[in-house]
Each structure stands twice: as structure tokens, then as C-alpha cells.
C-alpha positions as CSV (number, residue, x, y, z in Angstrom):
1,M,-21.3,-195.6,52.0
2,Q,-21.2,-199.1,53.5
3,N,-22.7,-202.1,51.8
4,S,-25.2,-203.4,54.3
5,K,-26.2,-206.5,52.4
6,K,-27.3,-209.2,54.8
7,P,-26.2,-212.8,54.2
8,S,-29.0,-215.1,53.3
9,T,-30.5,-217.1,56.2
10,L,-31.5,-220.0,54.0
11,P,-28.2,-222.0,54.4
12,R,-28.4,-221.5,58.1
13,V,-32.0,-222.7,58.3
14,A,-31.2,-225.6,56.0
15,L,-28.2,-226.6,58.2
16,R,-30.4,-226.5,61.3
17,L,-33.1,-228.6,59.7
18,L,-30.4,-231.1,58.6
19,I,-29.0,-231.3,62.1
20,A,-32.5,-231.6,63.6
21,S,-33.5,-234.4,61.2
22,Y,-30.3,-236.3,62.1
23,F,-31.6,-236.5,65.7
24,I,-35.4,-236.6,65.0
25,I,-35.6,-239.3,62.3
26,P,-34.1,-242.1,64.4
27,I,-36.3,-241.2,67.4
28,V,-39.5,-241.0,65.4
29,T,-38.9,-244.1,63.3
30,G,-37.5,-246.1,66.2
31,W,-34.5,-247.0,64.0
32,Q,-32.0,-246.8,66.8
33,A,-34.4,-248.2,69.5
34,V,-33.0,-251.1,71.5
35,N,-36.5,-252.7,71.8
36,R,-36.2,-253.6,68.1
37,V,-33.6,-256.2,69.1
38,D,-35.4,-259.5,69.5
39,C,-33.5,-260.8,72.4
40,S,-31.6,-258.9,75.1
41,Y,-29.1,-261.7,75.8
42,C,-28.1,-262.6,72.2
43,L,-24.6,-261.2,72.0
44,G,-24.5,-260.9,68.2
45,D,-27.8,-259.0,68.0
46,M,-26.9,-256.6,70.7
47,L,-23.4,-256.0,69.3
48,H,-24.9,-255.3,65.9
49,H,-27.3,-252.8,67.4
50,Y,-24.6,-250.9,69.4
51,F,-22.1,-250.9,66.5
52,S,-24.8,-249.2,64.4
53,V,-25.3,-246.7,67.3
54,F,-21.5,-246.1,67.3
55,G,-21.4,-245.6,63.5
56,Y,-24.4,-243.2,63.6
57,I,-22.7,-241.1,66.2
58,V,-19.4,-241.1,64.4
59,L,-21.1,-240.2,61.1
60,G,-22.8,-237.2,62.7
61,V,-19.7,-235.9,64.3
62,Y,-17.7,-236.5,61.1
63,L,-20.3,-234.4,59.1
64,V,-20.4,-231.6,61.7
65,S,-16.6,-231.6,61.7
66,F,-16.5,-230.1,58.2
67,T,-17.9,-226.9,59.7
68,Q,-14.6,-226.4,61.5
69,P,-11.3,-225.3,59.9
70,S,-8.6,-227.8,59.4
71,R,-5.5,-227.6,61.6
72,H,-2.4,-226.1,60.0
73,H,0.7,-226.9,61.9
74,D,2.7,-224.0,60.6
75,D,0.4,-221.3,61.9
76,E,-1.0,-221.1,65.4
77,Q,-4.6,-219.9,65.6
78,A,-6.2,-218.6,68.7
79,R,-8.9,-221.3,68.9
80,P,-9.6,-224.0,71.4
81,N,-8.3,-227.4,70.5
82,I,-11.7,-229.0,70.0
83,A,-12.5,-226.3,67.4
84,F,-10.4,-227.9,64.8
85,R,-11.7,-230.6,62.4
86,E,-9.2,-233.3,63.3
87,D,-9.7,-232.9,67.0
88,L,-13.5,-233.0,66.7
89,Q,-13.3,-236.2,64.7
90,F,-10.9,-237.8,67.2
91,W,-13.1,-236.9,70.2
92,G,-16.3,-238.0,68.2
93,V,-14.9,-241.5,67.7
94,L,-13.9,-241.8,71.4
95,G,-17.2,-240.3,72.5
96,G,-19.2,-242.6,70.2
97,L,-17.3,-245.6,71.5
98,A,-17.8,-244.6,75.1
99,V,-21.6,-244.0,74.7
100,S,-22.2,-247.2,72.7
101,A,-20.1,-249.3,75.1
102,Y,-21.8,-247.9,78.2
103,F,-25.3,-248.5,76.8
104,F,-24.3,-252.0,75.7
105,V,-23.1,-252.9,79.1
106,V,-26.1,-251.5,80.8
107,S,-28.8,-252.9,78.5
108,F,-27.3,-256.4,77.8
109,N,-29.0,-259.1,79.9
110,W,-26.0,-260.6,81.6
111,D,-28.0,-262.9,83.9
112,L,-29.6,-264.8,81.0
113,F,-26.3,-264.8,79.0
114,F,-24.4,-266.6,81.8
115,L,-27.1,-269.2,82.6
């Protein structure tokens, strides 16, 4: 006779709510909104905003990376490279840097800055 005990869905639902709140809270509160920056040509204010965007992305990827196994160099697992914790953290930092740098370059008012 097999033990057909189903795992609890509560941790799965809690994890989904945590991930959803990570994306929904900044959108609802406007915490990461660029329109909260007082001037679009002030280099310090814009850099501060986009460094916080970078940090928020890296924090999220770092937390999600703990759902993946750590890479062991002595045994080869049949998993894609991005499915390991260290690789996900590395690509999360590069992706966060790329996203924040792109939006900084696009949203910064370069005309007023160089007047």
C-alpha cells in the first residue's frame, strides 16, 4: 500500500504571495517610480534612484537564488547552468546593472544637463 500523502500547498502559496508582493508593493506605492525624483537633470538624484532600482533587482534575484541548488564542482548534475545558485546570482547582478543603466540613460534629461 502506497502512502499517498500530498504535500501541503501552504508553503507554495506563501512563496507565490511573497514573490507577488515583491513586484506589487513598489508599483502600488510608487516607491520605485522615477516621477518621485524632483529633477530629471540632477545627476545625483537620478543616480540615487537608479542605484536603488539596481539594488532592488539584485536583492530579488539573490532571494530567489536560494530556491536553486548550490553548484558542487565534484559532481556534474544534468541541469542547465542558470539553474544553479551562483550562476543565477551572477546573471542577476549583470541583468540588474543592465536594466538600471539602460533606464538611467533613457530617462536622464541630457539636454538640460549639458546646457
